[in-house]
DOBA-824716 format. One record per residue (C-alpha): residue number from 1; residue in three letters; x, y, z. Coordinates in steps of 0.1 Angstrom, whole numbers, m for minus. Each point is the difference from the previous one (the first is absolute). Layout:
<pts>
PT   k   r    px    py    pz
PT NUM ALA     X     Y     Z
...
</pts>
This chain:
<pts>
PT   k   r    px    py    pz
PT   1 UNK  1699  1229  m238
PT   2 UNK    11    20    22
PT   3 UNK    m8    38    m3
PT   4 UNK    30    23     3
PT   5 UNK     3    27    29
PT   6 UNK     8    31   m14
PT   7 UNK    37     9    14
PT   8 UNK     1    29    29
PT   9 UNK    19    30   m15
PT  10 UNK    30    16    23
PT  11 UNK   m10    30    10
PT  12 UNK    30    27    10
PT  13 UNK   m12    25    24
PT  14 UNK    11    32    m8
PT  15 UNK    33     9     6
PT  16 UNK   m10    27    35
PT  17 UNK   m12   m31    17
PT  18 UNK    23   m28    m6
PT  19 UNK    20     1    31
PT  20 UNK    37     8     1
PT  21 UNK    25   m14    23
PT  22 UNK    m4    20    35
PT  23 UNK    30    19     8
PT  24 UNK    23   m15    24
PT  25 UNK    15    23    23
PT  26 UNK    35   m25     5
PT  27 UNK    12    21    28
PT  28 UNK   m22   m15    21
PT  29 UNK    22   m34     0
PT  30 UNK    29    m2    22
PT  31 UNK    21   m19   m23
PT  32 UNK    m6    24   m30
PT  33 UNK     9    28    19
PT  34 UNK    29   m13    16
PT  35 UNK    18   m14   m32
PT  36 UNK   m12    32   m15
PT  37 UNK    23    20    30
PT  38 UNK    26   m21     0
PT  39 UNK     1    m4   m39
PT  40 UNK   m12    25   m14
PT  41 UNK     8   m15   m38
PT  42 UNK    m9   m32     5
PT  43 UNK   m35    m9    m6
PT  44 UNK   m13     2   m32
PT  45 UNK   m38    m5    m1
PT  46 UNK   m22    m5    32
PT  47 UNK   m34   m21    m2
PT  48 UNK   m30   m14    18
PT  49 UNK    m8   m39    m9
PT  50 UNK   m26   m15    17
PT  51 UNK    13    20    31
PT  52 UNK    34    m9    m3
PT  53 UNK    29    30     3
PT  54 UNK    21    m7   m38
PT  55 UNK    24    20    m4
PT  56 UNK    24     0   m32
PT  57 UNK    40     2    10
PT  58 UNK    25     8   m22
PT  59 UNK    23   m28     0
PT  60 UNK    34    14    18
PT  61 UNK   m20    10    23
PT  62 UNK   m17   m39    11
PT  63 UNK    27    m5    25
PT  64 UNK    m3    25    19
PT  65 UNK   m38     7     2
PT  66 UNK    m6   m33    12
PT  67 UNK    26     4    28
PT  68 UNK   m21    32     9
PT  69 UNK   m35   m20     0
PT  70 UNK    18   m30    16
PT  71 UNK    20    21    32
PT  72 UNK   m23    27     6
PT  73 UNK   m17    m8    28
PT  74 UNK   m34    16    m8
PT  75 UNK     0   m21   m32
PT  76 UNK    21   m31    10
PT  77 UNK    m5   m19   m34
PT  78 UNK    13   m28    16
PT  79 UNK   m13   m29   m26
PT  80 UNK     7    m4   m35
PT  81 UNK   m30   m18   m11
PT  82 UNK     6    m3   m40
PT  83 UNK    24    11   m25
PT  84 UNK   m12    m8   m36
PT  85 UNK     9    15   m37
PT  86 UNK   m25     8   m24
PT  87 UNK     2     6   m39
PT  88 UNK   m18    28   m20
PT  89 UNK    16    m1   m33
PT  90 UNK   m17    33   m11
PT  91 UNK    14    21    21
PT  92 UNK    31    18    m3
PT  93 UNK    14   m18    30
PT  94 UNK   m11   m32    m7
PT  95 UNK    11   m21    37
PT  96 UNK   m16    11    30
PT  97 UNK    17   m16    39
PT  98 UNK   m31     3    28
PT  99 UNK     9    m3    37
PT 100 UNK   m33   m10    21
PT 101 UNK    11    18    35
PT 102 UNK   m16   m15    34
PT 103 UNK     1    20    32
PT 104 UNK   m10   m28    27
PT 105 UNK    m2    25    31
PT 106 UNK   m19    22   m22
PT 107 UNK   m22   m24   m20
PT 108 UNK     6    26   m28
PT 109 UNK    15    m8   m38
PT 110 UNK    15    18   m25
PT 111 UNK    10   m11   m35
PT 112 UNK    26    19   m17
PT 113 UNK     9     0   m37
PT 114 UNK    33     0   m26
PT 115 UNK    m3     4   m35
PT 116 UNK    32   m14   m18
PT 117 UNK     7     6   m43
PT 118 UNK    17   m38   m11
PT 119 UNK    36    13     1
PT 120 UNK    m4    11    39
PT 121 UNK     2   m19    35
PT 122 UNK   m12    10    32
PT 123 UNK    22     0    32
PT 124 UNK   m15   m33    21
PT 125 UNK   m13     5    32
PT 126 UNK    17   m31    15
PT 127 UNK    19    19    29
PT 128 UNK   m33    17     6
PT 129 UNK   m22   m36     4
PT 130 UNK    18   m30    m3
PT 131 UNK   m28   m17   m13
PT 132 UNK     3    22   m29
PT 133 UNK    20   m22   m15
PT 134 UNK   m20   m28   m18
PT 135 UNK   m21    22    m8
PT 136 UNK    22    21   m19
PT 137 UNK    14   m33   m15
PT 138 UNK   m32   m12   m11
PT 139 UNK   m10    39   m19
PT 140 UNK    36    m2   m15
PT 141 UNK   m10   m40   m12
PT 142 UNK   m35     5   m13
PT 143 UNK     2    35    m8
PT 144 UNK    38     8    m5
PT 145 UNK     0    31    21
PT 146 UNK    36     4    12
PT 147 UNK     6    11    38
PT 148 UNK    36    14     6
PT 149 UNK    17   m11    29
PT 150 UNK   m20   m35     3
PT 151 UNK    20   m22    17
PT 152 UNK    m3   m30   m19
PT 153 UNK   m23    15   m34
PT 154 UNK    m7   m35   m19
PT 155 UNK   m33   m18   m10
PT 156 UNK   m18   m18    24
PT 157 UNK   m31   m18   m13
PT 158 UNK    21    m9   m35
PT 159 UNK    27   m12    m9
PT 160 UNK    31    19    m7
PT 161 UNK     3    m2   m35
PT 162 UNK   m38     7    m9
PT 163 UNK    m8    27   m30
PT 164 UNK   m21    25    10
PT 165 UNK   m22    12    32
PT 166 UNK   m38   m14    m1
PT 167 UNK   m16    25    15
PT 168 UNK     6    23   m25
PT 169 UNK   m33     9   m25
PT 170 UNK    23    m5   m29
PT 171 UNK    10   m34     8
PT 172 UNK   m16   m27   m19
PT 173 UNK   m27   m23    19
PT 174 UNK    20   m34    m4
PT 175 UNK    31    18     5
PT 176 UNK    26     4   m33
PT 177 UNK   m10   m21   m31
PT 178 UNK    18   m33     1
PT 179 UNK    22    13    33
PT 180 UNK   m19   m22    25
PT 181 UNK     3   m34   m13
PT 182 UNK    36    13   m11
PT 183 UNK     7     3    39
PT 184 UNK   m22   m31     7
PT 185 UNK    31   m22   m22
PT 186 UNK    29    17    10
PT 187 UNK    m7    m3    43
PT 188 UNK   m27   m28     4
PT 189 UNK    18   m32   m15
PT 190 UNK   m33   m19     8
PT 191 UNK   m17    25   m24
PT 192 UNK    17   m14   m31
PT 193 UNK   m18   m29     8
PT 194 UNK   m35     8    m1
</pts>
């Protein structure tokens, strides 16, 4: 029989040796400065993640902040690379909308985040970037995030009568019990012949 090797014990560094997050002076980022000066109440939190500036924005300011980032000559965030939703069920505000913006002229990125309670809506940014239309519809379809003033807020991937939102953490892995078969029998006549 092979001899078992003793397991290595995890040694924690003393508190004074543990590395703390370095303090970041966000005023060195023009995006932060310009948003803070034009909309002083808009930023809830700022962080640096993988060298990308992330700003948590109050929902009522998201359209104005996006317009500022797009239209300012020094920033020119002219491309909405992605808009997605995230579900954190244990948070007070469990839904989050994430906007990944790209400035093509300046080759820079910034990430905006908006936190929402279950019953809250976030204003649509379709008027700022028309490409947000399908991104927002996908976040609505998969997570149930509602976008106020969206031109066509309806499901995009699942049928209109589908129950629930599959990317939520509390959604059953195989869908609601019996729902899949019920839906298939009602909508696909050939399924009944299988």
